[in-house]
C-alpha positions in Angstrom: 8.6 -23.2 -11.0 5.7 -21.4 -12.7 4.6 -23.3 -15.8 4.5 -21.2 -19.2 2.0 -21.8 -21.9 3.2 -22.5 -25.4 2.6 -18.8 -26.4 4.9 -17.7 -23.6 2.5 -16.7 -21.0 2.2 -17.9 -17.4 -0.5 -20.6 -16.9 -3.4 -19.2 -15.1 -4.1 -20.6 -11.6 -6.7 -23.0 -11.5 -7.7 -22.9 -7.7 -7.7 -20.4 -5.1 -6.8 -21.2 -1.4 -7.0 -18.8 1.2 -5.6 -19.4 4.6 -7.1 -17.5 7.4 -10.6 -17.8 6.0 -12.5 -17.1 9.1 -10.7 -14.0 9.8 -11.1 -10.1 9.7 -9.1 -9.7 6.4 -11.1 -12.3 4.6 -14.4 -10.7 5.9 -13.4 -7.2 4.9 -11.5 -7.7 1.7 -11.2 -11.2 0.2 -15.0 -12.2 0.0 -16.0 -9.0 -1.8 -13.0 -9.3 -4.1 -13.9 -12.9 -5.1 -17.5 -11.9 -5.6 -16.6 -9.1 -8.0 -14.1 -11.5 -9.8 -17.1 -13.8 -10.3 -19.5 -11.3 -11.2 -17.0 -9.2 -13.7 -14.4 -11.6 -14.6 -16.0 -14.8 -14.9 -14.1 -16.5 -12.0 -14.9 -20.3 -12.0 -12.3 -22.1 -10.4 -12.7 -23.8 -7.1 -12.1 -21.4 -3.9 -11.1 -23.4 -0.8 -10.9 -21.4 2.6 -8.8 -22.9 5.3 -8.6 -22.2 9.0 -8.5 -23.5 12.5 -12.0 -22.6 13.8 -13.8 -26.0 14.1 -16.2 -24.8 11.2 -18.0 -26.6 8.5 -18.5 -25.4 4.9 -22.0 -24.0 5.7 -20.5 -21.7 8.5 -18.0 -20.3 6.0 -20.7 -19.7 3.4 -22.6 -17.9 6.2 -19.4 -15.8 7.0 -19.2 -14.9 3.2 -23.0 -13.8 3.1 -22.2 -11.5 6.1 -19.2 -10.1 4.4 -21.2 -9.5 1.1 -24.1 -7.8 2.9 -21.9 -5.5 4.7 -20.5 -4.5 1.2 -24.2 -3.8 0.0 -24.3 -7.3 -2.1 -27.6 -9.0 -1.8 -27.6 -13.0 -1.2 -28.9 -13.7 -4.6 -28.5 -13.6 -8.1 -26.0 -15.5 -10.6 -22.9 -14.1 -9.4 -23.8 -15.1 -5.7 -25.0 -18.3 -6.4 -21.7 -19.0 -8.5 -19.5 -18.1 -5.6 -21.4 -20.3 -3.1 -21.0 -23.2 -5.4 -17.3 -22.6 -5.8 -16.5 -22.1 -2.1 -14.9 -25.2 -0.2 -13.6 -25.6 3.3 -10.6 -27.3 5.2 -10.6 -27.0 8.9 -7.4 -27.9 10.8 -4.2 -26.9 12.4 -1.2 -25.4 10.2 1.2 -27.5 12.1 -0.8 -30.6 11.3 0.3 -32.6 7.8 -3.3 -34.0 8.0 -4.7 -30.3 7.3 -2.6 -30.2 4.1 -3.5 -33.7 3.1 -7.1 -32.7 3.3 -6.2 -29.5 1.0 -4.3 -31.8 -1.4 -7.6 -33.8 -1.8 -9.8 -31.0 -2.2 -7.6 -29.4 -4.7 -8.3 -32.5 -6.9 -6.8 -32.2 -10.3 -5.7 -28.6 -9.8 -2.1 -28.2 -11.0 -1.5 -24.5 -10.5 -3.2 -23.4 -7.4 -2.9 -19.7 -5.8 -2.3 -20.0 -2.1 -3.1 -16.7 -0.2 -1.8 -16.4 3.1 -4.1 -14.1 5.4 -2.6 -15.2 8.4 -0.1 -13.8 10.7 3.3 -13.5 9.5 4.7 -15.7 12.2 2.8 -18.5 10.3 4.5 -17.7 6.8 7.1 -20.3 7.1 5.0 -23.0 8.7 2.3 -23.0 6.0 4.9 -22.6 3.2 6.8 -25.5 4.4 3.6 -27.7 4.7 2.3 -26.8 1.2 5.8 -28.0 -0.1 5.7 -31.3 2.0 2.2 -32.0 0.9 2.8 -31.2 -2.8 0.7 -28.3 -2.6 3.0 -26.1 -3.7 3.9 -27.7 -7.1 3.3 -25.3 -9.7 1.5 -23.0 -7.5 1.8 -19.2 -6.6 2.0 -17.9 -3.3 0.4 -14.5 -2.0 1.3 -13.0 1.3 0.5 -9.9 3.1 2.7 -7.2 4.7 4.4 -7.0 7.0 7.2 -8.6 5.3 9.5 -9.0 8.2 10.1 -6.6 11.2 13.3 -5.2 10.0 16.0 -5.6 7.3 17.2 -8.7 9.0 14.1 -10.6 9.5 12.8 -9.8 6.1 15.8 -11.2 4.6 15.3 -14.3 6.7 11.9 -14.6 5.7 12.8 -14.4 2.0 15.3 -17.1 2.5 12.8 -19.6 4.0 9.9 -18.9 1.3 12.7 -19.2 -1.4 13.0 -22.7 -0.1 9.6 -23.7 -1.4 8.7 -21.2 -4.1 10.9 -19.4 -6.8 10.7 -15.6 -6.6 8.6 -15.1 -9.7 5.9 -17.3 -8.0 5.9 -15.3 -4.7 3.5 -12.3 -4.8 3.9 -9.8 -1.8 0.7 -7.7 -1.7 1.2 -3.9 -0.8 -2.6 -3.1 -1.4 -1.4 0.5 -2.1 0.0 -0.4 -5.4 -3.4 -1.7 -6.3 -5.3 1.5 -5.8 -6.6 3.4 -8.7 -5.5 6.8 -7.4 -1.9 5.6 -6.9 -2.1 4.2 -10.4 -3.3 7.8 -11.6 -0.1 9.2 -10.5 1.8 6.8 -12.6 -0.3 7.4 -15.7 -0.6 11.1 -15.3 3.3 11.5 -15.1 4.0 9.6 -18.4 0.8 10.1 -20.5 1.0 14.0 -20.3 4.1 15.6 -21.9 3.6 18.8 -19.9 4.6 17.1 -16.7 7.8 14.9 -17.7 10.2 17.7 -19.0 9.7 19.6 -15.5 9.7 16.4 -13.3 13.2 17.1 -11.8 15.6 19.1 -9.6 15.8 21.9 -12.0 12.2 22.9 -11.7 10.8 21.1 -8.6 11.5 22.6 -5.1 10.2 20.1 -2.9 7.9 17.0 -2.4 5.3 16.5 0.5 3.4 13.4 0.9 0.6 13.3 3.6 -1.6 10.3 5.0 -4.0 11.6 7.6 -6.4 9.6 9.6 -9.0 10.9 11.9 -9.4 7.7 13.7 -7.2 6.0 16.4 -5.9 2.4 16.9 -9.4 1.6 18.4 -9.5 -2.6 18.3 -6.0 -3.1 16.9 -4.2 -2.1 20.0 -2.2 -5.2 20.5 -1.1 -5.3 16.6 -0.5 -1.7 16.5 1.7 -1.8 19.7 4.0 -4.3 17.9 4.1 -2.2 14.6 3.7 1.6 14.9 3.6 4.1 12.1 7.0 3.7 10.6 6.4 -0.2 10.0 2.7 0.1 9.4 2.7 2.7 6.6 6.0 4.4 5.9 8.1 1.5 5.2 5.5 0.2 2.6 2.7 2.1 1.4 4.4 5.6 1.4 7.6 4.7 0.2 5.9 3.0 -2.7 4.1 6.0 -3.4 7.3 8.0 -3.4 8.8 5.3 -5.7 5.7 5.8 -8.3 5.9 9.6 -8.1 9.7 9.8 -8.7 10.9 6.8 -10.5 12.1 6.8 -14.2 9.8 5.8 -17.1 9.4 2.0 -17.7 11.1 0.9 -20.8 10.2 -2.2 -22.7 7.2 -4.5 -22.7 8.5 -6.8 -19.9 6.1 -7.2 -16.8 9.4 -6.3 -14.7 10.0 -3.0 -16.3 7.9 -0.9 -13.8 9.3 -3.0 -10.9 12.7 -2.4 -12.1 12.3 1.3 -12.2 10.9 1.6 -8.7 13.6 -0.9 -7.3 16.2 1.8 -8.9 14.5 4.8 -7.2 14.4 3.1 -3.9 17.9 2.0 -3.8 18.8 5.5 -4.6 17.0 6.9 -1.3 19.4 7.7 1.3 18.9 5.7 4.7 16.8 8.0 7.2 18.8 10.1 9.4 17.2 10.3 12.9 17.8 14.0 13.0 15.3 14.5 10.1 12.6 12.3 11.9 10.0 13.4 14.3 7.8 10.5 16.0 4.7 11.3 17.9 1.8 9.6 19.8 -1.6 10.9 20.4 -2.7 11.5 23.8 -5.1 8.7 24.9 -3.2 6.2 23.0 -2.3 4.2 26.5 -6.0 3.8 27.1 -6.6 1.5 24.1 -6.9 -2.2 24.8 -3.9 -4.2 24.2 -1.3 -1.1 24.4 1.3 -1.9 26.9 1.7 0.1 29.8 4.3 3.1 29.0 4.3 2.1 25.3 6.6 4.4 23.2 5.3 3.1 19.8 4.6 6.1 17.4 1.1 7.0 15.8 2.5 9.7 14.0 5.8 10.1 12.1 7.2 12.8 9.8 10.5 12.4 8.0 12.8 14.3 5.5 14.2 12.1 2.7 16.8 12.7 0.0 17.1 10.8 -3.4 20.9 10.3 -4.5 20.1 10.5 -8.3 20.7 13.1 -11.0 17.0 13.9 -11.5 16.4 14.4 -7.8 19.7 15.5 -5.9 19.1 18.4 -3.6 15.2 18.1 -3.7 13.9 17.6 -0.3 11.0 14.9 0.3 8.7 15.2 3.1 6.5 12.3 4.1 4.1 12.4 7.2 1.5 10.0 8.6 -0.6 9.9 11.5 -3.7 8.7 13.4 -6.0 11.2 15.1 -5.4 13.7 13.1 -8.3 16.6 12.1 -9.3 14.5 8.8 -8.8 11.3 7.0 -7.2 12.1 3.5 -4.2 11.3 1.4 -2.3 13.4 -1.1 1.0 14.1 -2.9 2.0 17.8 -3.4 4.8 18.5 -5.9 5.9 22.3 -5.4 7.7 24.0 -8.2 10.6 26.4 -7.8 9.7 30.3 -8.1 11.4 32.2 -10.6 14.5 33.9 -9.6 12.6 37.4 -9.5 8.9 38.1 -8.9 8.0 40.1 -11.8 5.2 42.2 -10.0 6.9 42.3 -6.5 4.7 40.1 -4.8 5.5 37.9 -1.7 4.1 34.6 -3.1 3.3 31.6 -1.0 5.8 28.8 -0.9 3.4 26.1 -2.5 1.8 28.7 -5.1 3.0 26.5 -8.2 2.2 22.9 -7.6 0.9 19.7 -8.9 -1.4 18.0 -6.3 -2.5 14.4 -6.7 -5.4 13.5 -4.1 -5.2 9.9 -3.1 -8.2 9.7 -0.9 -11.2 10.3 -0.2 -11.6 11.5 -4.0 -9.2 10.9 -6.8 -8.2 14.3 -8.7 -5.1 16.1 -10.0 -4.9 19.8 -9.5 -2.6 22.4 -10.8 -1.8 25.3 -8.7 -1.4 28.6 -10.4 -1.7 32.5 -9.6 -4.3 34.6 -11.6 -4.6 38.5 -11.3 -7.0 39.6 -8.9 -9.8 42.1 -10.5 -8.6 45.7 -10.3 -6.2 48.3 -11.6 -3.1 46.6 -9.5 -1.1 43.6 -11.0 -1.6 41.3 -7.9 -2.7 37.9 -7.9 -4.3 35.3 -6.1 -3.8 31.6 -5.7 -6.2 29.2 -7.4 -6.3 25.5 -8.6 -7.2 24.2 -11.7 -8.7 20.6 -11.3 -7.6 18.6 -14.3 -9.4 15.5 -13.3 -11.9 14.3 -10.8 -13.4 10.8 -10.6 -16.2 9.2 -8.6 -15.3 6.3 -6.1 -16.5 3.5 -8.3 -12.8 2.3 -9.0 -12.2 -1.6 -9.0 -11.0 -2.4 -5.4 -7.5 -3.0 -5.0 -8.0 -6.7 -3.8 -9.8 -7.6 -6.9 -7.3 -6.2 -9.2 -4.3 -7.9 -7.3 -6.1 -11.2 -6.8 -6.7 -11.2 -10.6 -3.2 -10.4 -11.5 -1.7 -12.7 -9.1 -4.0 -15.7 -10.9 -2.6 -14.7 -14.3 0.8 -14.3 -12.9 1.4 -10.8 -13.6 3.4 -9.1 -10.7 4.1 -5.5 -11.6 1.7 -4.4 -9.0 3.3 -6.5 -6.2 6.5 -5.8 -4.5 9.7 -7.7 -5.1 12.2 -9.1 -2.8 14.9 -6.5 -3.7 12.2 -3.6 -3.4 11.4 -5.0 0.2 15.0 -4.9 1.2 15.3 -1.4 -0.3 12.4 -0.4 1.8 13.8 -1.7 5.2 17.3 -0.4 4.4 15.8 3.3 4.2 13.9 3.0 7.7 16.2 0.6 9.4 18.2 3.4 11.4 15.1 4.9 13.0 13.5 1.8 14.3 12.8 1.1 17.7 12.9 4.3 19.7 16.1 5.8 18.3 14.2 9.2 17.9 12.4 11.1 20.7 8.8 10.5 20.9 6.5 13.5 21.5 2.9 13.5 22.4 0.3 15.4 20.5 -3.5 16.3 21.1 -5.9 14.2 19.2 -7.6 16.2 16.4 -4.3 18.0 16.0 -1.8 17.9 13.0 0.9 16.3 15.3 3.6 17.4 17.3 4.6 20.9 16.7 8.5 19.4 16.2 7.2 18.3 12.8 6.4 21.8 11.6 10.0 22.9 12.7 11.5 19.9 10.9 10.2 20.9 7.6 11.5 24.5 8.3 12.0 27.1 5.3 10.7 24.0 2.9 7.3 24.5 4.4 4.9 25.0 5.9 3.2 21.6 5.6 0.2 21.8 3.4 -3.0 20.2 5.0 -5.2 18.2 2.6 -8.6 19.9 2.1 -10.9 17.2 0.8 -13.4 18.8 -1.6 -11.7 22.1 -1.7 -9.5 23.8 -4.3 -6.2 24.5 -2.6 
C-alpha cells in the first residue's frame, strides 16, 4: 500500500530501479528522461539499473553517455555529473533470488522505490513476484510498459498476477501517448475555450477522423511486430486513448482520478468493433523484413469505424486509421462539423469544409476550417484554415513527465485497469485474422478498401504537415 504523508499527499519515491537497463528502451527514452529530471527537477535519489548482461557499473555509465550523446547532451556539466553519481547497477537473472537480494542491498534505507519494468511483458509476473519475496515491493510503485496483455483474457490474467503483489494505486501502466504535449493540448483546448464545448456533440458534429501515419516500415522490429500488428501496437492503446481525450466529458472535482474516470466512462460506451467495419492491410515487401514469418498475415495498416453509445455522441461515426509505409509521418485529429440544412449561396461545399484539426505530429497546432469569400462579384467561396496556435518542438518529453508523475504518485496520465479492459473489449472481436488482409503499395495511403469503408462520410483527409488544409 502506498504510504500517505500527513498532508494527505502520497510519499514521493526515494529511489528509481529500472529493469532492462541495458536495453533499447533505456537507451532511447529512459536515460534522456532521467538526465532531464536531474537537470530540470533536481532529481537526487539513487538510480539503480538491473539487467542480465554480465556488465559492471562503468559499462552502464558508458551506455548512459552513449544515449545522452545521441540526444545532443555533452558528457559534462553539473547535471551530467550528478546523474553519473546517482547511477548504481545490479547484474543477474530475473529468476534468481540472489539478484533481488543484491537489489535490496543497493536500495539501502529506501522505503518507497519506483520499479520500472522496461522488460518483455512475459517477465512482468516474474519480476513482480521476486520483488515481493525480497521485500523490495514494500511501499513501492510499479511502472510497466504496454502491451498490457495480448487480448482481453491475457490482460485480465496479468492484472490478477500484479495485484497479488501491488495494490492498484501503486501500479502505473505507461501509455506514453498520454504524456505527449499534443494530446494534452486536445484536452486543454476543448475545456479551456468556451467556443468548443457547446458544439462538441452529435447535434453539430458530422464525423471524426483520427490518422496516425508513418512513412517508415518495421525495419529491425520484425520479430516483435509480427507478434503484435497495427491493431495491438497502436489502435488498442494510443489511438483509443486519443479518442477518449477527444470525446470524454469534462472532469469534475479535484481528485486525481477525475480525468481517468471520464476516459473510462467514454471507452466503456464505445461499441466493440464490427469486422464489417474494419480494413486490415499489409505493405508490399513486409515479408522481406528479418524476423517476419513466411506467409505472415499480420497487419501493418488498419482502418476502423467506431460508434459511441452515449447521448453526446450517438450516431456520430468515428474513423481511425494507422499504418506504416504511408506517404509521410504525421498524426492528426479532424472533427468535421455538419453543414447547414441549406447552402445559402447554392455552392457544392467539400465534406470537411468546416472543421477543427488537432495536429499531434510532427508539429503541434490547432486549426479551424472555414469558408471565406473569393475575390470578385460572385458570392462564391474557398476553404481556408485559421491556425489558432502553433508551437515549437521544445516540449517536455513524455517519459520525463510520466516518470516524474509516477514518482509523486500522480496517476492521471497513466492507464488504469478498467481502462485497459475497456480497450481490449473494443478490439477483441477483430483480433487474429478475423478480417481479410489486403496488400498495399509502399508509399500509398493503404488499401483502396479503406476509402470504400468510409464511403459517404469521407473522403479521408490526409495530413499535410506545414500546410493549411
